[in-house]
C-alpha positions in Angstrom: 8.5 -45.9 59.8 11.5 -47.4 57.5 13.7 -44.0 57.5 15.6 -43.8 60.7 17.6 -40.3 61.1 19.7 -39.2 63.1 21.7 -35.1 63.6 25.7 -35.2 63.4 26.8 -32.3 64.8 30.4 -32.9 63.0 32.9 -29.9 61.6 31.1 -28.1 59.2 27.4 -27.8 60.5 25.0 -30.9 61.1 24.8 -34.1 59.2 21.5 -35.9 58.7 22.3 -39.4 58.4 19.5 -41.3 57.1 19.2 -44.9 56.7 16.5 -47.5 55.4 16.0 -50.2 57.3 14.0 -52.2 54.9 16.3 -51.8 51.6 19.4 -52.4 53.6 18.2 -55.7 55.5 18.1 -56.9 51.7 21.8 -56.4 51.4 22.7 -60.2 50.4 25.1 -62.0 52.6 28.5 -60.9 50.4 27.4 -57.4 52.0 26.6 -58.5 55.4 29.3 -56.1 57.1 27.8 -53.3 55.2 24.8 -53.9 56.8 25.9 -54.2 60.1 28.4 -50.8 60.2 25.4 -49.0 58.4 22.9 -49.9 61.6 25.7 -49.6 63.9 27.5 -46.4 63.0 24.1 -44.9 63.4 24.0 -45.6 67.2 27.5 -45.2 68.1 30.6 -43.4 66.0 33.5 -42.1 66.7 32.1 -38.2 67.1 35.6 -36.7 68.0 37.2 -37.8 64.8 34.6 -35.5 62.8 36.0 -32.2 65.0 39.5 -32.0 64.2 41.9 -33.6 61.4 41.6 -33.4 57.6 38.4 -34.1 55.7 38.0 -35.7 52.5 35.9 -33.0 51.2 38.6 -30.3 51.5 40.9 -32.7 49.3 42.3 -30.3 46.4 44.7 -33.0 44.5 43.9 -35.4 41.6 44.4 -39.0 41.6 46.5 -40.1 38.2 44.9 -43.2 36.4 41.0 -42.6 37.1 39.4 -43.4 34.5 36.5 -41.0 34.8 33.5 -41.5 32.1 30.9 -38.9 31.6 27.1 -39.2 30.9 23.9 -37.9 30.4 20.5 -39.2 31.1 22.1 -41.2 33.8 19.2 -42.6 36.3 20.7 -40.4 39.1 20.4 -37.3 37.3 16.7 -38.3 36.5 16.1 -38.8 40.4 18.1 -35.5 40.9 15.5 -33.3 38.8 12.6 -35.1 40.5 14.0 -34.6 43.6 14.5 -30.9 43.0 11.3 -30.5 42.2 9.1 -32.4 44.2 10.9 -31.6 47.6 11.1 -27.9 46.6 9.0 -26.6 49.6 9.6 -29.4 52.0 13.7 -28.9 52.7 16.0 -25.2 52.4 19.3 -27.0 50.7 19.3 -28.9 47.5 21.3 -31.9 49.2 18.2 -32.6 51.7 15.8 -32.5 48.6 17.8 -34.7 46.6 19.2 -36.9 48.9 15.6 -37.6 51.2 13.8 -37.9 47.6 16.4 -41.0 46.8 16.1 -42.1 49.4 12.2 -42.5 49.8 11.6 -43.1 46.4 14.4 -44.9 44.9 15.0 -48.7 45.4 18.9 -48.8 44.7 19.5 -46.1 47.4 20.2 -47.6 51.0 21.4 -44.1 53.1 22.4 -40.8 52.7 25.2 -38.4 54.5 27.0 -41.8 56.0 30.0 -40.6 58.4 32.9 -42.8 57.7 36.8 -42.1 58.6 40.3 -43.7 58.0 42.8 -44.1 60.6 46.8 -43.1 59.8 47.5 -46.6 60.0 45.5 -47.9 57.4 47.3 -46.0 54.5 50.7 -45.7 53.3 52.3 -42.5 53.8 49.2 -41.2 55.4 50.9 -39.1 58.3 53.9 -37.7 55.8 51.0 -36.9 53.2 48.2 -35.0 55.8 50.8 -33.9 58.4 48.7 -35.0 60.9 47.8 -38.4 63.0 44.3 -37.2 63.2 41.6 -39.7 61.3 40.1 -38.4 58.1 36.8 -38.1 57.8 33.8 -37.7 55.8 30.0 -38.3 55.1 28.6 -39.9 51.6 26.2 -37.9 50.2 24.4 -41.1 48.9 24.9 -44.6 49.0 23.8 -47.4 46.8 23.2 -50.9 45.6 23.4 -51.2 41.9 24.1 -54.0 39.5 25.5 -56.3 42.5 28.4 -53.2 43.3 28.2 -51.0 46.1 28.1 -47.3 44.8 29.2 -43.8 46.5 28.0 -41.3 44.9 28.2 -37.4 45.5 26.1 -34.6 44.7 27.6 -31.6 42.9 25.3 -29.1 42.1 27.6 -28.1 38.9 29.2 -31.1 38.3 30.8 -30.9 34.9 33.0 -27.8 36.7 34.1 -30.0 39.7 38.0 -30.3 39.7 38.5 -32.4 42.7 35.2 -34.6 43.4 37.1 -37.4 42.0 39.4 -37.4 44.6 36.9 -36.7 47.2 34.5 -39.8 46.0 37.5 -42.2 45.8 38.3 -41.5 49.1 35.0 -42.2 50.9 35.2 -45.5 49.0 38.5 -46.7 50.8 37.0 -45.1 53.8 33.9 -47.6 53.5 35.6 -50.3 52.6 38.2 -50.2 55.3 35.5 -49.8 57.8 33.2 -52.9 56.2 36.3 -55.0 55.3 34.8 -55.7 51.8 37.2 -55.4 49.0 37.6 -52.3 46.7 37.0 -54.0 43.7 33.2 -54.3 45.0 32.8 -50.5 44.8 32.3 -48.1 42.2 32.3 -43.9 42.6 30.4 -41.2 40.9 29.4 -37.3 41.5 26.7 -36.2 39.6 24.1 -33.4 39.2 20.9 -32.7 37.2 22.5 -32.8 34.0 25.6 -35.4 34.3 27.1 -38.6 35.8 30.8 -39.3 36.5 31.7 -42.3 37.1 34.7 -44.5 37.8 36.7 -47.5 39.5 38.5 -46.5 43.0 41.7 -47.2 43.5 43.6 -47.6 47.3 46.8 -46.1 45.1 46.1 -42.7 46.5 49.1 -41.2 47.6 51.9 -43.2 46.3 50.9 -42.0 42.6 50.1 -38.3 43.6 52.7 -35.8 42.7 55.5 -36.3 44.9 55.8 -32.5 45.7 52.4 -33.0 47.9 54.5 -35.6 50.2 
């Protein structure tokens, strides 16, 4: 089977990390480290990191300066609608309905629920901000390769009302950049539902530019 699945018992529940082996094998030489990470983390991960410490999905602040553009009718929105319709009896959660459909039917989707982490020594002001030395962790909903860029997408059922989704996804991209050694310039971010997609270029200035009262 081209799709491999691994159940991860991490904080917040079980996450089903899935990777499309054939599509990930097609990554060009510039992103060989991404291919290696996707395959390596399937077999070995620091699972203990995901049971303690801060989680990206719980971050409740905005990152100044992000140029977020919202559009309707984006490709990921169309895929969401199809996934919710075609997988409505196959899976219980809307996340699974959308993620598996994209992995199976979209030629740009490489993996879903990708486990990622960021160590305290990999980001300035980390310990002061998070009041912890424990790694920051998260799971990328949908990882795609689009127009020569690595796209980190987060499915939000009511995307237009999200307040902090961009912060969450920005950290996902930053974590994957650190894990793979690929420049953040090669990443793009977005969050979406069946109607709207919001997109932006990620930044590494995530703690130095937030409100100083948070530090």
